[in-house]
N, C-alpha and C positions, 0 to 999 in steps of 0.2 A: 181628504188627505192625498188621495191618488191624483186628483186634479192639480193640487199644489205642486206635487213632485213633478208631474208632467210639464207644468208651466215653467218650473225652475230649469228642467232639462232643456226645454225648448229655448228659453232665454239664454242659457249657457251656450247652447249650440249655435245660436245666432251671433252671440258676442264673440265666440271663438272664430266663427267664419270671418267676421270683420277684422279681428286682430291678425288672423292668418294671412289675409290679403295684404295687410300693412307689413307683416313680417317678410313676405315675399318681395314686396317692393323695396324694403330696406336692405335685405340681403343681396338682391340683384344689383342695387345701386352701389353697395360696398364692393361687390365683385368687379364692377365696371371701373370704379375709382381706383382700386388696387392695381388693375391692369395698366392704367395709364401712369400711375406713380412708379411702377416697376421699370419703366423705360428710362435708362440713363441718357442724358444728352451727350453728344460726341465731344470728347475733350480735344481731339485733333482731327484733321481732315481725313486721316487714314481710317478713322472709325465711322465715317459717314455711311459707308456701305452697310455696316452692321446696324447702324441706327435706322436705316431704311427697312431692313429686314424686320427689326423690332416693331416699326410702325405698321408694316404689312401684317405681322402677327396680331398686333393690337386691333387693327381694323377687322380682320377675320373673326377674332374672338368677340369683338364688340357686336358685330352683326349676328353672330350665332347666339350669343347670350340674349341679345335683344329679341331675336326671333322666338326663343324659348319664353321670354317674358310675355310677349304678345300672345303666344299659344296658351300660356297659363292663365292669362286674363280671360280668354275665351272659355277655357275649361271652368273657371270659377263662376262665370256668368250662367252656366248651365244648371246651377243649383244654388240654394240660399242658406243652407245649414251644413255644418260639418260635425263629425264625431271624432273619436280618438283615432279610428282607422285612417280617416282622411288626413288628420294632422300628422301622424307618423309617416304616411306615404309622402306627404308634401315636403316634410323636412328631409326625407330621403332624396326626393327630387332636387332640393336645394343643395344637398351634399354633393351629389353627382355633378350638378351644374357648376359648382365651384371648382371642380377638377378640370373642366373643359379648357379654360385659358392656358393652364400649364401644359396640357396635352397638345393644344394647338401650337404652342411655342415649340414643343418637341418635334412635331411633324414638319414644321416649316424650317427650323434651323438645322435639324438632323434627320431628314426623312429616311425611314427604314421600315421594313415589314413589321418588326416588333412594335415600333412607335405607332404605326397606322392601325395595327390590331388593337393595341391598348386604347387608342383614341376611339376606335369603332365600338369597343366594349363599353367605354364610359358614355359615349353618345347614345348607344342603345339603351343602357340602364337609365339614363336621364329621361329618354323618350318614354320608356316603359313605365317609369314611376309616374309620369304625368298621365299616361293612359289609365293606370290603376286609380289615380285620384279621380279622374272623370267617371270611371265605372262605379267606384264607391259612392261618389256624390250623387249619382243618378240611379243608385241600386234599386230603389222602389219602383222606378219606371221600366226596369228591365226584368225579363225572365232569366233564369239560370242559363238557358240555352243561348239567349242573346248575349249574355255576358261572356260566356266561353267563346262563342263564335267571333265576337268583336275582338276580344283579347288575343285569341289565337291568330286570327286573320291579320291584325295589325302587327303582331310579333313576327309572323312569317314574312310580311312585306318588308320588314326591317332586316331580319336575320339572313334570309336567302340571298338577296343582292349583295349584302355586306360580305358574306362568306365566299361567294363566287368571285367578287372583285379582288378581295384580299388574296385568294388562292391563285388566280390566273393573271391578274393585272394590278398588282398592288400600287404601282406608280399612278395608275389612272385614278385610284381611290383618293389620292392626295388632292387632286383638283376637285373631285366630286364632293369630298367632305367640306371643302372651303366654299365652293361656288353654290351648291344646291341650297343650303340654308339661307344664303343671301338672296338668291332668286326667289325662294319661298316667301321671304319677308317682303320683297319688293312687289311681287305680283299681286294683283287685286284678289280679294277674298271671294272665292267662287260662291259661297253661300249668300254673301251680301249682294253679289251681282244678280243672283237668281231671284232674290226677294225684291230687288228694285225693278226687275223686269215684270 
């Protein structure tokens, strides 16, 4: 009886893993589609400048969301089963990710300290959700000390630079928020490069 229950749980966990990956792909595809559909075509020549700003916002959001999709794929490849904790954390990740396009539009069209702070918080929560998914998915391979050290270290590497830039040079953060995720996506994967060597 216990073996049957264990087999059912294992099968459910594997099935949930597969469906969760499909859900991620679908939600992220919808986010990207809505972004382009929300751009109105210029009705007259005077609106062309605004149209270019919207295209710039779309391009930035597209690469940022695309970078998160790529990172999430790498996270999901690090384990092969999920439970309720991973599921809840993953849909939390998708929720925060869906807020990034509107916040990107805010900081591009009306840059301000408040807008950049809000964007930074949303970006941080999105990143942290993905880190938690990784930790939960690989929980059996980590000790509690490793989990805490990884989570705290990664949190600090995100929070400290963000806080300093927003406080002392918030205009600089506008460029960093847009450029760094794009660079991160374009640059070759260090782990893959090391393995090939």
